C-alpha positions as CSV (number, residue, x, y, z in Angstrom):
1,M,2.9,17.5,14.8
2,V,3.5,14.3,13.1
3,I,3.6,12.7,16.8
4,V,0.1,14.2,16.9
5,G,-0.9,13.3,13.7
6,G,0.3,9.4,14.5
7,A,-1.8,9.8,17.8
8,T,-5.3,10.2,16.3
9,R,-4.9,7.6,13.5
10,L,-3.8,5.5,16.4
11,T,-7.0,5.9,18.5
12,D,-9.1,6.6,15.9
13,S,-9.7,10.0,16.0
14,G,-9.1,10.9,12.7
15,L,-13.0,11.3,11.4
16,S,-14.5,12.7,14.5
17,I,-14.7,16.0,12.7
18,T,-16.7,15.7,9.5
19,E,-16.2,19.1,7.8
20,W,-13.6,20.9,7.3
21,A,-13.3,24.8,8.6
22,P,-10.0,26.6,8.6
23,I,-11.1,29.6,10.1
24,L,-14.2,28.8,11.8
25,G,-13.0,25.0,12.7
26,A,-10.3,26.5,15.0
27,L,-13.5,26.9,17.9
28,P,-14.3,23.7,19.4
29,P,-18.1,23.3,20.3
30,M,-18.6,25.5,22.9
31,S,-22.3,24.5,24.3
32,E,-24.3,20.8,24.8
33,E,-26.1,22.0,21.9
34,A,-22.7,22.3,19.7
35,W,-21.8,19.3,20.9
36,A,-24.8,17.4,19.9
37,L,-25.0,18.8,16.6
38,A,-21.0,17.7,16.1
39,F,-22.3,14.0,17.6
40,E,-24.9,13.8,15.1
41,R,-23.0,14.7,12.2
42,Y,-20.4,11.5,13.0
43,K,-23.2,9.5,13.4
44,A,-24.5,9.7,9.7
45,I,-20.8,8.5,8.6
46,P,-19.9,4.5,8.1
47,E,-17.7,4.5,10.6
48,Y,-19.8,5.2,13.4
49,E,-22.8,2.9,11.8
50,L,-20.5,0.5,11.3
51,V,-17.8,0.2,14.0
52,N,-18.7,2.5,16.9
53,W,-22.7,2.1,16.9
54,G,-23.5,3.2,20.3
55,M,-20.8,5.0,21.4
56,S,-21.9,7.6,24.1
57,L,-21.3,11.6,23.4
58,E,-18.6,11.7,26.4
59,A,-16.3,8.5,24.3
60,F,-17.5,10.8,20.9
61,K,-15.7,13.8,23.1
62,A,-12.6,12.1,23.6
63,I,-11.6,10.9,19.7
64,Y,-13.0,14.6,18.9
65,W,-10.5,16.6,21.0
66,W,-7.9,14.5,19.2
67,E,-8.4,15.3,16.0
68,W,-9.1,18.7,17.0
69,G,-6.2,19.0,18.5
70,H,-4.4,17.7,15.7
71,R,-5.8,20.5,13.4
72,Q,-5.4,23.2,16.2
73,L,-1.9,22.6,15.6
74,G,-1.9,22.4,12.0
75,R,-3.2,26.3,12.8
76,A,-1.0,26.9,14.9
77,I,2.1,26.4,12.8
78,G,1.2,28.0,9.8
79,L,0.7,31.0,11.9
80,A,4.1,30.5,13.5
81,V,5.5,30.6,9.6
82,L,3.8,33.0,8.4
83,L,3.4,36.2,11.4
84,P,7.5,35.8,11.6
85,L,7.8,35.9,8.0
86,I,5.5,38.9,7.6
87,F,7.4,40.8,10.6
88,F,11.0,40.1,9.5
89,A,10.3,40.7,5.9
90,A,8.9,44.7,6.8
91,R,11.7,45.2,9.2
92,G,14.0,44.3,5.5
93,H,15.9,41.3,7.8
94,L,15.8,38.6,4.6
95,T,17.3,38.6,1.4
96,R,14.8,37.8,-1.5
97,A,16.6,34.3,-1.6
98,L,15.4,33.6,2.5
99,G,12.4,34.8,1.8
100,V,11.7,32.6,-1.3
101,R,12.9,29.9,0.6
102,L,10.7,30.8,4.0
103,A,7.8,31.4,1.8
104,A,8.1,27.9,0.7
105,V,7.3,26.6,4.2
106,F,4.5,28.3,4.7
107,V,3.3,27.4,1.3
108,L,3.6,23.4,2.3
109,V,1.9,24.1,5.7
110,V,-1.0,25.4,3.8
111,L,-1.1,22.3,1.2
112,Q,0.1,19.7,3.9
113,G,-3.4,21.1,5.8
114,A,-5.7,21.0,2.6
115,L,-4.3,17.3,1.8
116,G,-5.2,16.5,5.6
117,W,-8.9,17.4,4.3
118,W,-8.6,15.4,1.1
119,M,-7.3,12.6,3.3
120,V,-10.5,12.9,6.3
121,S,-12.5,13.0,3.3
122,S,-11.9,9.9,1.7
123,G,-13.7,8.1,5.1
124,L,-16.6,9.9,5.3
125,V,-18.7,8.6,2.7
126,E,-18.4,4.6,1.9
127,R,-15.2,3.6,3.9
128,I,-14.9,3.3,8.2
129,D,-11.1,4.7,7.5
130,V,-9.3,7.0,5.3
131,S,-7.5,5.9,1.7
132,Q,-3.9,4.1,2.6
133,Y,-3.2,6.2,-0.2
134,R,-4.5,9.3,1.0
135,L,-3.1,8.4,4.0
136,A,0.8,8.0,2.3
137,A,0.5,10.8,0.5
138,H,-0.2,12.8,3.6
139,L,2.8,11.6,5.7
140,G,4.5,11.8,2.2
141,L,4.4,15.8,2.3
142,A,4.9,16.1,5.6
143,L,8.0,14.4,5.3
144,V,9.0,16.8,2.6
145,L,8.1,19.5,4.8
146,F,10.4,18.2,7.9
147,G,13.0,17.2,5.8
148,Y,13.2,20.8,4.0
149,L,13.2,22.7,7.7
150,V,15.9,20.2,8.7
151,W,18.1,21.3,6.1
152,L,16.7,25.0,6.1
153,G,18.1,24.5,9.7
154,L,21.4,23.5,8.9
155,D,21.5,26.5,6.4
156,L,20.8,29.1,8.6
157,V,23.2,28.3,11.4
158,G,25.9,28.2,9.4
159,V,27.0,24.6,9.6
160,R,30.0,24.1,7.7
161,R,29.9,21.4,4.4
162,Q,32.9,20.3,2.7
163,V,33.7,20.4,-1.0
164,R,31.6,17.2,-2.3
165,H,32.2,14.5,-0.7
166,R,32.9,11.1,-2.6
167,L,29.9,9.5,-0.4
168,A,27.4,12.3,-1.5
169,P,25.3,9.8,-3.9
170,F,25.3,7.1,-1.2
171,A,23.9,9.4,1.3
172,M,21.2,11.0,-1.0
173,A,20.2,7.5,-1.5
174,L,19.8,7.1,2.0
175,V,17.6,10.1,2.6
176,A,15.2,8.3,-0.5
177,G,15.5,4.7,1.2
178,V,14.4,6.1,4.7
179,Y,11.9,8.2,3.2
180,L,10.7,5.7,0.9
181,Q,10.3,3.1,4.2
182,M,8.3,5.4,5.8
183,I,5.8,5.6,3.4
184,L,5.8,1.9,3.5
185,G,5.0,2.4,7.0
186,A,2.0,4.4,6.1
187,F,0.5,1.6,4.1
188,V,1.2,-0.4,7.4
189,A,-0.7,2.6,9.4
190,G,-3.5,2.9,6.8
191,L,-4.1,-0.7,7.0
192,R,-4.1,-1.3,10.7
193,A,-1.6,-4.3,9.5
194,G,0.9,-3.7,12.4
195,R,-2.1,-5.2,15.0
196,T,-1.5,-8.7,12.6
197,F,1.2,-11.0,11.8
198,N,2.7,-10.3,15.5
199,T,4.9,-12.7,15.3
200,W,8.5,-12.1,14.4
201,P,11.5,-13.0,11.8
202,L,8.6,-15.0,10.5
203,M,5.1,-14.0,10.0
204,D,2.5,-16.5,12.3
205,G,4.9,-19.2,11.1
206,E,5.8,-18.0,7.2
207,L,8.9,-16.8,6.0
208,I,6.8,-15.0,3.0
209,P,3.0,-14.6,4.4
210,S,0.9,-17.1,1.9
211,S,-2.0,-14.0,2.0
212,Y,0.3,-11.5,0.1
213,F,-1.6,-11.4,-2.4
214,S,-5.8,-11.4,-2.3
215,G,-6.5,-14.1,-4.7
216,A,-4.3,-14.0,-8.2
217,P,-1.4,-11.9,-8.0
218,R,-2.0,-8.2,-9.1
219,F,0.1,-5.0,-8.7
220,G,-2.4,-3.7,-6.5
221,D,-2.1,-6.4,-3.5
222,L,1.3,-4.9,-2.7
223,F,-0.7,-2.1,-0.8
224,E,-4.0,-3.3,-0.4
225,T,-3.5,-6.6,1.7
226,M,-2.3,-6.5,5.0
227,A,0.3,-9.2,4.7
228,A,1.9,-7.7,1.7
229,T,2.3,-4.3,3.8
230,Q,3.6,-5.7,6.7
231,F,6.1,-7.7,5.0
232,N,7.1,-4.7,2.4
233,H,8.1,-2.9,5.6
234,R,9.7,-5.4,6.8
235,L,12.3,-6.1,3.5
236,G,12.8,-2.6,3.4
237,A,13.7,-2.4,7.0
238,Y,16.5,-5.1,6.2
239,A,17.1,-3.5,3.5
240,V,17.7,0.2,5.2
241,I,19.6,-1.4,8.0
242,V,22.4,-2.9,5.4
243,A,22.2,0.2,3.7
244,V,23.4,2.2,6.9
245,A,26.1,-0.4,8.1
246,A,27.6,-0.2,4.3
247,F,28.0,3.8,4.6
248,F,29.3,3.8,8.0
249,L,31.8,1.1,7.1
250,A,32.2,3.6,4.1
251,A,32.8,6.8,5.9
252,R,35.5,5.1,8.6
253,R,38.1,7.1,9.0
254,T,36.2,10.7,7.2
255,S,34.9,13.5,8.5
256,L,31.7,11.4,8.1
257,E,32.6,9.0,10.5
258,R,30.6,11.0,13.4
259,P,26.6,11.4,11.6
260,A,27.0,7.7,10.3
261,A,28.0,6.6,13.4
262,A,24.8,8.1,14.9
263,M,22.9,7.3,12.2
264,L,23.7,3.6,12.6
265,G,22.9,3.5,16.3
266,I,19.6,5.1,15.6
267,A,18.6,2.8,13.1
268,L,19.6,-0.4,15.0
269,A,17.4,1.0,17.8
270,Q,14.8,1.9,14.9
271,A,14.5,-1.6,14.3
272,A,14.3,-3.2,17.5
273,L,11.6,-0.9,18.2
274,G,9.7,-1.9,15.5
275,I,10.0,-5.7,16.4
276,V,8.8,-4.7,19.9
277,T,6.3,-3.0,18.5
278,V,4.8,-5.1,15.8
279,L,5.2,-8.4,18.7
280,N,2.9,-6.2,21.3
281,A,0.3,-5.5,18.2
282,T,1.3,-1.9,18.0
283,P,-0.1,-0.4,21.3
284,V,-0.5,3.9,21.1
285,G,3.0,4.1,22.9
286,L,5.1,2.0,21.2
287,G,3.6,3.0,17.4
288,L,4.1,6.6,18.8
289,A,7.6,5.8,20.1
290,H,8.3,3.7,16.6
291,Q,7.1,7.0,14.2
292,A,9.3,9.3,16.2
293,G,12.1,7.0,15.7
294,A,11.8,6.9,12.0
295,L,11.3,10.8,12.4
296,A,15.0,10.6,14.1
297,L,16.8,8.6,11.7
298,F,15.5,10.4,9.0
299,A,16.7,13.7,10.6
300,A,20.2,11.8,11.0
301,T,20.2,10.6,7.0
302,I,19.7,14.8,6.0
303,V,22.4,15.8,8.2
304,A,24.9,13.4,6.7
305,A,23.8,14.2,3.2
306,Y,24.2,18.0,4.4
307,G,27.6,17.3,5.6
308,C,28.6,15.7,1.8
309,V,27.8,17.6,-0.9
310,G,29.6,20.3,-1.4
311,E,30.4,24.0,-0.1
312,I,27.5,26.7,0.2
313,S,27.4,29.7,2.6
314,T,26.3,30.0,5.9
315,A,23.0,32.7,7.4
316,K,25.3,35.4,6.9
317,G,26.2,35.0,3.5
318,S,29.6,33.8,3.7
319,S,30.9,30.4,2.2
320,S,33.4,28.0,4.0
321,S,35.3,25.1,2.1
322,G,35.1,23.1,4.6
């Protein structure tokens, strides 16, 4: 779902559907008249007038299908959570605690859909794109849902966790750090900053880009200039690499050595992929691969943290000391 959302963003398709109809919107336009009406609605927003003026109906259909597919996948995920939850609850297969945890997944899915529309609505009136702040919020909640599912999945398959490891605070800090680095990436995506400053390790010949601030320094520039968002994301990547390497060294000859090694390998590969992506001005394929790599790294940090935060019961309710 996150990857499809990234593709919708990179193909400039996110504003092609200008209304939110959670139920009726499940069906795409079914006639030429319906397609013409959808296209006329799109023509009324600034993105068409200022960016895509003169776009053909066929070109509009191409971006429409990306956004419709993203929304349709969201509906499918909601049903994939809700229907089995109702079934297993009715059959008495869920404990109250597990039922609440699974219901929380459905609530997060619904909130994510609503937040997605709030994001899209920011680009329909005065802007030619969605707000980067709302984009970061949309991705941020998606990552919360993703991380929660990974953690819940580890619980349900009965993965053993040992008594709290001395590296538990370090591992949890890595989870937070990778999460924040992905949010910084959302600001890069929101401003399309990945298609500028396509050199490395310097940014167009400068160690610190002179256009970091738009004028007199102000806090908002950290999230509102292309130079600042890309530079911040680069600094975040360096910090994550150093932190993951330090965790690996600290975890050697402990039960966490293997997950730490996996995390380090993914982090190095992700950094290399990020460099290749920016050098090539973020084409769709590389952009999506970079996003997938970030998810893999986030999952790896969660697995490592799960392995050291202390004893917990398995899916059947038994416990083990590890």
